[in-house]
C-alpha positions, 0 to 999 in steps of 0.5 A: 574523598570517600564521599566523592567516590561514593557519589560518583559510583552512585551516579554511575549506578543510577545511569546504568539502572536508568538505561536498563529501565529505558531500553527504548530511550534512543528509539525515537531518534528521528530516522532518515525519512521519518518514522514509518506510518502504519495505516489504521486498517493495517493496525486493526488487522494485526491487533488482537483487540481493537476497542473504543473507550474512555480513559478514567484513570492512569496508574503509574503516571509519569513512569515508563509503563503507564497503565490506562484504566479504560471504560469500554464504549465498544469492541471493534475487534475481539471481546472482553470486559466493560472496563479494561487495563492497558499498559505500555503507554508513556511519553512520545520521547520513548516512542510510546503513545501518551494517555490522559484522563477523560480522553476518548480514543480507539486503542490497539491492544494484545492480551498478556498473562496478567489482567493488564493488556499490552498497548500494541505499538507498530511505529511511533506512538501509534497504539491509539488513534482518534475515535471519529466516524471516519476512523471507526468506518476505516477499521470496520472496512479493513476487518471485512477483508478475508484471508489474502489467500482465500483460506487456501493451504495447498497451492498449485505446482507444475508437473515438470520444472518450467522456466517463465519470465515476468516483465515489469511495467517500470523500474522495480518498486513496491508495486512489484514487492510480492514477486520478490517475496515469492522469489526470495521465500521459495514459493516459485521453487515450490511451484516448480517454476524458475522465474526471471523478473525482467525490467521494463524495456522499450516495447510495451509490456502487453505487446511482449506478453502477447507475443510470448516473449514473456509469459507474464507481465505487470500492466494497468487496466486502462492500458490493457483495455487499449490493448484488447481494443487493438486485438492483443489477446492479453488477460488480467489474472489478478489485481495487484492493488484493489483501488487506484492509489494514483493522483495528480501532484503539484508542489504546494509552495509553487502551485497550490492544487486544492480542487480539480478546477485548479488544474486549468491552465497548468503545465502537465508533465505527460508520460505519453499515455492516451488516457491522461488528457481525458482523465484530466479533462473529466476531473476539471469538468466534474468540478464545474470549471471550464478549460484544460491543461497544457500538455508537455511531453516529459517522458519518464524523467524524474518529475520533481526536479522539473517542478522545482525548476518551474518547467512543469506544474503538475504530474501524475504519480503513484502515491505509494512511491513518488508521494512518499518519496517526496515527503521523505525529501521534504517536498510538500505536495498538493495531491488530487487522489483519483480515489477521492473523485470516483464520481468523476473518474471511476475506480480501476485496477492499477497495476494488474498481473497479466498473461496471454490467452494462449498461455491460458489455453495451452499451459493453464497449470503454469498460469495457476502455479505462477499466480498462486505462488505470486499470491503467496508473496503478496500475502506475506507483503500484507502480513509483514511489510517490513520483512517484504521491504527487506527482501525487495531491497536485498534483491534491488540494493540500489533502491532507497531502503527507507523509501522501500520500507515506508512504501511497503508499510503503506501498501500493506493496507492497499493490496487487498483492502476490503476484498475477500482475498488478494487479486480478486477482480470485479466485473463492475469495476471493469465495466464502469471504467470501460464505459468511462473511456468510451464516454470521454472519447478515449475509446471508440467503442466498448470492448468485450470483457469476455476473457479480459480478466479472470479470478479462476487462477487465484488460490482459495475458495473466494472466487 
């Protein structure tokens, strides 16, 4: 009896010790929507050391803290000795990246008080990635980016308290996350501004801003180009995302979409923009195919149920929201991302932060204070997307928290990309897309870009 009691106590102690040694044993239970995936560029920016190397040996193999001895091929970020030790590897069952002797990879790491570096995990088993020309190029590109705030340490504020309204282009989502971060963290208050974030309405944002009913708005380069051509005095004061993250999506199982030629004859769910057909036809023509799509006006209803019911075949989506949401719902999509066809449809800024020419002429200090406070919000969203996601969800609790988090993480790498700071706009981007609109008949004549956009209100020196 005593022996049985002793064995039982021993078993309990073993369980307690195992639990203490493996505090993350349950961390890899698949959460709703799956583990968040951090981009390679973001991981490179946030890690102290990024190196390419070959694993020559492993200490403590099979333990909860395997230490890889790595012969360094090159340091992509930071510097150190030609041979390093990195601890913190193990089994994916406890959320860690696994390593094997002879493996060549890119490793993300942090220094410690000892001579053993610590593997830098962000999500699930992602302290390393494959060493390929593409991954190395992506890291180098990401590391070119400057400080999101242009190294600014002081930010504009108005002399007197000022109330302003910014109108959204859509229902609140992660494209707008910097606004909510700036609101929650007091950046607008510090700028002496009382900011109201107004949902999209029945009247186009550009018209509302041009009329003065809202001082600022979220718009798109293509939409603002039409507005300028129509004589609306709206001005883009910041690019919210540096590159086009939208594309055309179909359900893989129902309508495979591998190249733009596959668009021919499909039923396209249109939301009513004049630029939709020209862009679709430009993609098809660029692929060497002949034909067009069937345009079906569906407005702003949810597209995926229509696709599942075979009412439409293809729709235009922002990957960071609808693309990630589809994945979390278990829908397999085929995507033609516009960024992959820049030779057919030039890159352009979508979305953008706009104001009116009148605001710039009459209240430049308000414009400067608002833009710089907003830039601080987006800089925080770049540096800490999980915190930003929490703040957005806190303000808009009806949003899916898992979608907001995954989307914020993905966008953290896109907001600034390789630009010298957040919000920067380039003349060649505006010129190329405006020329494209004229070439495909979406615009009768090029607009004057004089006064159409400006970097003058951004913080920092890289302007």
